[in-house]
PLY file of the C-alpha trace (Angstrom):
ply
format ascii 1.0
element vertex 366
property float x
property float y
property float z
element edge 365
property int vertex1
property int vertex2
end_header
-7.00 8.04 -5.97
-6.88 4.43 -5.27
-5.70 3.44 -2.15
-4.85 -0.17 -4.23
-1.25 -0.30 -4.76
-2.12 -2.57 -8.31
-4.32 0.79 -9.32
-1.50 3.12 -8.41
0.55 1.52 -11.16
3.29 -0.67 -10.01
6.70 0.03 -12.10
8.06 -3.49 -11.76
11.22 -2.02 -12.14
15.07 -2.94 -10.60
15.60 -1.26 -7.47
18.73 0.93 -6.32
18.52 -0.64 -2.72
21.05 -2.87 -2.58
23.10 -0.27 -2.86
22.00 2.10 -0.29
21.94 -0.74 2.33
25.45 -1.54 2.02
26.64 1.88 2.96
25.14 1.27 6.38
28.03 3.25 8.21
26.62 6.33 7.19
22.93 5.64 8.47
21.79 4.85 12.12
19.76 1.91 12.71
17.37 2.56 16.01
18.58 2.81 19.35
15.92 0.56 21.06
15.05 -0.03 24.32
16.57 -3.04 25.65
13.32 -4.85 26.84
11.90 -3.97 23.93
15.08 -5.64 21.60
14.71 -8.76 24.29
10.76 -9.49 24.18
10.90 -8.61 20.38
13.71 -11.69 19.34
11.57 -13.62 21.95
8.63 -13.04 19.92
10.95 -14.77 17.15
9.12 -13.95 13.89
6.60 -10.82 12.33
3.95 -11.11 10.23
3.51 -8.31 7.49
0.92 -7.95 4.84
0.56 -5.95 1.55
4.34 -4.94 1.28
5.69 -5.97 -2.59
9.28 -6.38 -2.95
9.84 -4.17 -5.84
7.44 -1.67 -4.59
9.52 1.39 -2.47
12.63 -0.58 -1.68
10.51 -3.03 0.68
12.39 -5.99 -0.48
15.75 -4.62 0.79
13.94 -3.64 3.95
12.36 -6.78 5.35
15.39 -8.42 4.25
17.62 -5.91 6.54
15.47 -6.03 9.52
15.62 -10.08 9.62
19.47 -10.07 9.59
19.73 -6.90 12.02
17.39 -8.54 15.00
18.07 -12.41 13.89
14.01 -13.18 13.16
12.27 -14.53 10.76
9.71 -12.34 8.70
6.27 -13.90 6.80
5.27 -11.52 4.01
1.82 -12.41 2.93
-0.39 -11.38 0.15
2.32 -8.72 -1.12
0.27 -7.57 -3.63
-2.86 -6.94 -1.37
-5.13 -3.69 -1.18
-5.41 -1.68 1.57
-9.01 -3.15 1.76
-7.43 -6.62 1.95
-5.19 -5.71 4.78
-8.07 -4.99 6.70
-9.90 -7.44 6.22
-7.05 -9.60 7.54
-6.88 -8.52 10.62
-10.52 -8.99 11.49
-10.49 -12.89 9.68
-7.31 -13.88 11.44
-7.40 -12.29 15.12
-6.53 -14.42 17.21
-4.39 -16.42 15.41
-0.86 -16.36 15.29
-0.21 -15.75 11.25
-2.80 -13.11 11.84
-0.47 -9.57 10.53
1.34 -7.52 13.00
1.27 -4.53 11.13
0.08 -3.19 7.82
0.39 -0.31 5.40
-2.50 1.32 3.77
-3.87 4.42 2.41
-5.05 7.29 4.70
-8.71 6.26 3.76
-7.62 3.05 5.26
-5.99 4.73 7.90
-8.52 6.42 9.28
-11.46 4.25 9.07
-9.29 1.04 10.78
-8.85 3.43 13.65
-12.51 4.45 14.00
-12.82 0.36 13.56
-10.40 0.10 16.54
-8.01 -2.15 14.31
-4.91 -0.27 15.25
-2.87 -0.39 18.89
-1.41 3.03 19.98
2.62 3.49 19.45
4.96 6.20 18.93
8.19 5.60 17.49
11.37 7.50 18.78
11.47 9.94 16.05
7.72 11.18 16.38
8.30 14.79 16.20
9.68 14.19 12.64
6.57 13.09 11.28
4.49 15.90 10.06
1.12 16.11 11.97
-1.40 16.06 9.17
0.22 12.19 7.98
-0.25 10.88 11.63
-3.21 10.06 13.75
-2.42 12.44 17.33
-2.50 9.01 19.05
-0.22 7.22 17.61
-2.75 5.10 15.83
-1.55 5.19 12.06
1.56 7.14 10.85
2.78 8.20 7.03
5.66 6.17 5.88
6.37 7.02 2.67
5.19 9.17 -0.23
5.43 10.40 -3.71
5.14 13.67 -5.38
3.29 14.54 -8.82
6.51 14.95 -11.32
7.22 15.42 -14.98
9.60 12.80 -16.66
10.74 14.22 -19.89
12.55 12.24 -22.91
15.14 14.67 -24.28
16.31 13.05 -26.96
12.61 14.45 -28.44
11.75 17.25 -26.32
14.53 19.89 -26.99
13.41 22.25 -24.04
12.41 20.68 -20.82
9.64 22.20 -19.72
9.71 23.91 -15.71
6.23 24.26 -15.18
2.55 23.65 -15.61
1.56 26.46 -17.62
5.18 25.60 -19.84
3.13 22.49 -20.95
0.59 24.92 -22.60
2.96 26.25 -25.66
3.06 25.14 -28.70
6.55 23.05 -28.94
4.48 20.81 -27.04
1.99 19.60 -29.23
1.00 15.83 -28.87
3.80 15.47 -26.18
2.04 15.56 -22.74
0.36 12.40 -20.91
-1.05 10.71 -18.18
-0.36 7.38 -16.64
-3.69 6.74 -17.30
-7.01 7.88 -17.18
-8.19 10.43 -14.06
-11.57 8.50 -13.85
-9.80 5.17 -12.61
-6.02 5.72 -11.91
-4.72 7.19 -9.10
-1.58 8.81 -10.59
-3.66 10.87 -12.96
-5.73 11.70 -10.26
-2.86 13.38 -8.38
-1.85 15.46 -11.86
-5.13 16.81 -11.81
-5.04 17.71 -8.09
-1.08 19.47 -9.18
-2.55 21.53 -12.00
-5.09 22.47 -9.35
-3.13 23.34 -6.88
-0.93 25.28 -9.91
-3.91 27.05 -11.54
-5.48 28.88 -8.47
-7.46 26.02 -7.16
-7.05 23.78 -4.35
-7.33 20.85 -1.94
-11.58 21.32 -2.02
-11.34 23.00 -5.55
-9.96 20.38 -8.24
-11.74 22.52 -11.41
-9.18 24.80 -12.34
-7.10 20.99 -12.90
-9.49 19.57 -15.01
-10.47 22.89 -16.71
-6.33 22.68 -17.12
-5.91 19.52 -19.16
-9.03 20.75 -21.05
-7.04 24.00 -22.36
-4.20 21.23 -23.16
-6.39 19.02 -24.71
-7.79 22.02 -26.89
-4.37 22.81 -28.16
-3.30 19.60 -29.01
-1.03 19.06 -26.11
-2.24 16.12 -24.49
-1.77 12.86 -25.63
-4.29 10.49 -24.69
-1.87 7.75 -24.66
-1.34 6.46 -21.17
2.32 7.02 -20.55
4.62 3.62 -19.58
7.90 3.09 -19.34
8.33 1.82 -23.20
6.38 5.13 -23.99
8.34 7.66 -22.71
11.83 5.74 -23.96
10.32 5.17 -27.80
8.95 9.12 -27.64
5.40 8.55 -27.74
4.75 10.19 -24.72
7.84 11.73 -24.53
6.47 14.54 -21.18
4.95 12.05 -18.49
3.28 13.93 -15.68
3.31 10.27 -13.06
4.84 10.15 -9.27
7.96 11.19 -8.62
9.20 7.84 -7.72
7.93 6.14 -10.73
9.57 8.40 -12.99
12.56 8.30 -11.52
12.75 4.84 -12.12
11.45 5.28 -15.65
14.96 7.29 -15.70
17.08 4.13 -13.96
15.69 1.96 -16.27
16.55 3.65 -19.01
19.72 5.04 -18.37
22.63 4.90 -21.03
20.11 4.18 -23.76
17.59 7.30 -23.43
18.39 10.87 -21.27
15.19 11.29 -19.33
14.86 14.08 -16.90
12.51 14.18 -14.10
11.15 17.14 -12.14
8.86 18.58 -9.53
7.16 21.92 -11.49
8.03 24.61 -9.59
5.45 27.81 -9.74
3.19 25.83 -6.77
3.06 24.11 -3.90
4.08 20.32 -4.21
1.25 17.46 -4.66
1.97 14.32 -2.95
0.71 10.91 -2.03
1.63 8.48 1.09
1.19 5.62 2.73
0.49 4.81 6.65
1.95 1.77 8.89
0.02 0.60 11.90
0.16 -2.03 14.44
-2.81 -4.48 14.33
-4.66 -4.18 17.73
-4.72 -8.04 18.13
-1.46 -8.70 16.87
0.24 -12.12 17.90
4.27 -10.29 18.30
3.40 -6.77 19.50
6.51 -6.50 20.54
8.52 -7.58 16.96
5.56 -5.04 15.85
6.75 -2.11 17.88
10.39 -2.93 16.81
9.67 -2.93 13.05
8.12 0.31 13.35
11.43 1.49 15.33
13.35 0.65 12.37
10.96 1.73 9.62
11.20 5.37 11.03
15.09 5.12 11.88
17.54 6.95 9.89
18.00 3.97 8.49
14.94 2.69 7.78
13.82 6.35 6.22
16.72 6.52 3.78
15.72 3.00 2.41
12.88 4.04 0.78
15.04 6.42 -1.29
16.58 2.96 -3.01
13.10 2.52 -4.37
13.09 6.34 -5.31
9.88 6.56 -2.84
10.38 9.84 0.06
10.50 9.08 3.67
8.04 10.41 5.39
10.62 11.87 7.68
12.35 13.57 4.11
12.14 17.20 5.69
13.68 17.00 8.73
16.30 14.43 8.05
17.64 16.93 4.79
17.37 20.05 7.74
19.20 17.82 9.70
22.12 16.93 6.92
21.08 12.85 6.95
20.73 12.33 3.49
23.69 11.58 2.02
24.60 13.84 -0.94
25.02 10.43 -3.50
21.10 9.69 -2.85
20.07 13.74 -2.71
21.65 13.91 -6.30
19.31 10.80 -7.57
16.61 13.00 -6.82
14.80 16.24 -8.03
16.62 19.09 -5.82
15.36 18.83 -1.81
13.74 22.72 -2.36
11.15 21.14 -4.91
9.16 18.79 -1.97
9.47 21.86 0.95
6.17 22.70 1.73
4.36 19.60 0.88
0.61 19.00 1.46
-1.47 15.76 1.42
-5.61 15.64 0.62
-7.33 14.19 3.28
-9.72 11.13 1.90
-12.74 13.50 2.12
-11.18 15.64 0.16
-10.28 13.35 -2.29
-13.41 11.98 -2.67
-15.06 14.79 -3.56
-12.29 15.56 -6.50
-13.19 11.93 -7.63
-16.45 12.48 -7.65
-15.60 16.23 -9.83
-13.43 14.39 -12.19
-16.03 12.09 -12.88
-18.62 14.31 -13.79
-16.20 17.06 -15.50
-13.55 15.25 -17.17
-15.54 13.72 -20.18
-16.83 16.99 -21.01
-14.29 19.25 -20.82
-11.33 16.91 -21.53
-12.67 14.84 -23.97
-9.56 12.44 -23.70
0 1
1 2
2 3
3 4
4 5
5 6
6 7
7 8
8 9
9 10
10 11
11 12
12 13
13 14
14 15
15 16
16 17
17 18
18 19
19 20
20 21
21 22
22 23
23 24
24 25
25 26
26 27
27 28
28 29
29 30
30 31
31 32
32 33
33 34
34 35
35 36
36 37
37 38
38 39
39 40
40 41
41 42
42 43
43 44
44 45
45 46
46 47
47 48
48 49
49 50
50 51
51 52
52 53
53 54
54 55
55 56
56 57
57 58
58 59
59 60
60 61
61 62
62 63
63 64
64 65
65 66
66 67
67 68
68 69
69 70
70 71
71 72
72 73
73 74
74 75
75 76
76 77
77 78
78 79
79 80
80 81
81 82
82 83
83 84
84 85
85 86
86 87
87 88
88 89
89 90
90 91
91 92
92 93
93 94
94 95
95 96
96 97
97 98
98 99
99 100
100 101
101 102
102 103
103 104
104 105
105 106
106 107
107 108
108 109
109 110
110 111
111 112
112 113
113 114
114 115
115 116
116 117
117 118
118 119
119 120
120 121
121 122
122 123
123 124
124 125
125 126
126 127
127 128
128 129
129 130
130 131
131 132
132 133
133 134
134 135
135 136
136 137
137 138
138 139
139 140
140 141
141 142
142 143
143 144
144 145
145 146
146 147
147 148
148 149
149 150
150 151
151 152
152 153
153 154
154 155
155 156
156 157
157 158
158 159
159 160
160 161
161 162
162 163
163 164
164 165
165 166
166 167
167 168
168 169
169 170
170 171
171 172
172 173
173 174
174 175
175 176
176 177
177 178
178 179
179 180
180 181
181 182
182 183
183 184
184 185
185 186
186 187
187 188
188 189
189 190
190 191
191 192
192 193
193 194
194 195
195 196
196 197
197 198
198 199
199 200
200 201
201 202
202 203
203 204
204 205
205 206
206 207
207 208
208 209
209 210
210 211
211 212
212 213
213 214
214 215
215 216
216 217
217 218
218 219
219 220
220 221
221 222
222 223
223 224
224 225
225 226
226 227
227 228
228 229
229 230
230 231
231 232
232 233
233 234
234 235
235 236
236 237
237 238
238 239
239 240
240 241
241 242
242 243
243 244
244 245
245 246
246 247
247 248
248 249
249 250
250 251
251 252
252 253
253 254
254 255
255 256
256 257
257 258
258 259
259 260
260 261
261 262
262 263
263 264
264 265
265 266
266 267
267 268
268 269
269 270
270 271
271 272
272 273
273 274
274 275
275 276
276 277
277 278
278 279
279 280
280 281
281 282
282 283
283 284
284 285
285 286
286 287
287 288
288 289
289 290
290 291
291 292
292 293
293 294
294 295
295 296
296 297
297 298
298 299
299 300
300 301
301 302
302 303
303 304
304 305
305 306
306 307
307 308
308 309
309 310
310 311
311 312
312 313
313 314
314 315
315 316
316 317
317 318
318 319
319 320
320 321
321 322
322 323
323 324
324 325
325 326
326 327
327 328
328 329
329 330
330 331
331 332
332 333
333 334
334 335
335 336
336 337
337 338
338 339
339 340
340 341
341 342
342 343
343 344
344 345
345 346
346 347
347 348
348 349
349 350
350 351
351 352
352 353
353 354
354 355
355 356
356 357
357 358
358 359
359 360
360 361
361 362
362 363
363 364
364 365
């Protein structure tokens, strides 16, 4: 998995965020201490980095934050990588234009904490954030995630596959495609992880996933083309394995033109990929950084991610508490499909990437 957004294949699709944030009456912005609010407003401006407006609904979130609190927000290097975000903390230390908060992949969250680049802070909703996606001292924590899914063009595929095992059926000859090659593409690595979990593998052993795709290739079911919105809609790659938020974006983009079904395979533990937020230890606007974190992890801030089809990190807790409107749930695969989700550690991901590099060309040969 790459933690560079550009390697995670941005969809560039229109988002549904305006409709979500237009229904704010059903949501809850954070109830923050008056002292924090006053100190934050006095600082006047927050600096964010690496947040593309058309990715995970960040555009709507940034606009709403400014309108809600009457402060300015400067968004630097929106397409920057996690490595570039950490370098900005180092190189701009002591300057007013330095980033106050960063949004990085887990490997960079961990390395940044070791380098003491982050300031500890625990938001009011801390208990809803799963332990395996947060630093125990609040130096960083996950904000949203995606899950490996199938996007199926029903105009071409008569019977929609429901499980990984289904993909081996002769009905799907030449139909199954990855979003790139797992030697380089994060979504494709996620597919290998997910297939491994469904075929007796684990986060520490992705060989069953590699062997699964080797079997698909031998059967003639694996399409060598990289799945894209266009190839899915045209039927060139009618079954695309991808992150759910990209698959759902493809579905929305083709609404009224092509009937696309998105599902999370049901026979295995779902496999997800997440990002992490952290406050810079050298933030020029530390109180606004805290206010930003409170907003992003509030009910309203978390549900905003669904406007871009990304799952908020508090999703399961919010579903259990009845805080996710039915109108939003209806746009997603069933909530039960996301129960029990686990995430690979950076060490496990590195081990998987090595196994894929060494074995994919010989076993899959595509």
